[in-house]
Each structure stands twice: as C-alpha cells, then as structure tokens.
C-alpha positions in Angstrom: -14.0 2.3 -53.1 -12.8 2.9 -49.4 -14.4 1.0 -46.4 -13.6 1.9 -42.9 -14.4 -0.5 -40.1 -12.9 -1.4 -36.6 -10.4 -4.5 -36.7 -10.9 -7.1 -34.2 -9.1 -6.3 -30.7 -7.1 -9.5 -30.7 -4.3 -10.1 -33.0 -4.7 -13.1 -35.2 -6.0 -14.2 -38.8 -9.6 -13.8 -39.6 -11.8 -14.9 -42.5 -14.5 -12.2 -43.2 -17.3 -11.9 -45.6 -18.4 -8.7 -47.2 -21.9 -8.5 -48.5 -23.3 -5.6 -51.1 -26.9 -6.0 -51.0 -29.3 -3.6 -52.9 -32.7 -3.0 -51.8 -33.7 -1.4 -55.3 -32.2 -3.9 -57.8 -32.8 -7.7 -58.0 -29.7 -9.7 -59.0 -26.9 -7.1 -58.2 -26.1 -8.3 -54.7 -22.3 -9.4 -54.5 -20.4 -11.3 -51.8 -16.5 -11.0 -51.2 -14.6 -13.5 -48.9 -11.4 -12.4 -47.8 -8.5 -12.9 -45.1 -7.6 -10.2 -42.6 -4.5 -10.4 -40.6 -4.5 -8.4 -37.3 -1.2 -7.5 -35.8 -0.7 -6.6 -32.2 -0.6 -2.9 -31.8 1.3 -0.4 -29.2 -0.7 0.3 -26.2 -2.7 3.6 -26.1 -2.1 3.8 -22.1 1.2 5.6 -22.6 -0.2 8.1 -25.1 -3.0 9.2 -22.5 -0.5 9.8 -19.9 1.5 12.2 -22.0 -1.5 13.9 -22.9 -2.8 14.4 -19.4 0.9 15.8 -18.3 0.9 18.1 -21.4 -2.7 19.4 -20.2 -1.6 19.9 -16.7 1.6 21.9 -18.0 -0.5 24.2 -20.1 -3.2 24.6 -17.2 -0.5 25.9 -14.7 1.0 22.6 -13.8 -0.5 21.2 -10.7 -0.5 22.9 -6.9 1.8 25.4 -6.1 2.0 27.2 -2.7 
C-alpha cells in the first residue's frame, strides 16, 4: 500500500497515528502508531527564480530598444 501526504512544515520528530476505518464491516478498523522524522529541506525560492529567468529567455528576454 502507498500513502501520499504532506509532511509538516517544520523539521523535527513527530508521533502520528494512522486510522483505517470501514463504514461497511464491523470489527475491521485498524490503528497504527508510527514516528516520522522530518529533515530541513532546501528552499524552493531559488528554483522559482531560475524558472522565471528561463521563461524570460524563451519569450525573448526582457525589453530591447
């Protein structure tokens, strides 16, 4: 099984609980507790500036006289 989710914004250790709940079957609900360590990532700001520069170059590159 694969679970995609958004990690917390701040780095640190988190204790999380995952609940699987069925609305159709009695007695098959499950609960899993687990630890998640979130590391500090790189800033996305630098990537955004590079993408804007590439877009300007592709569009003709700013103003010309």
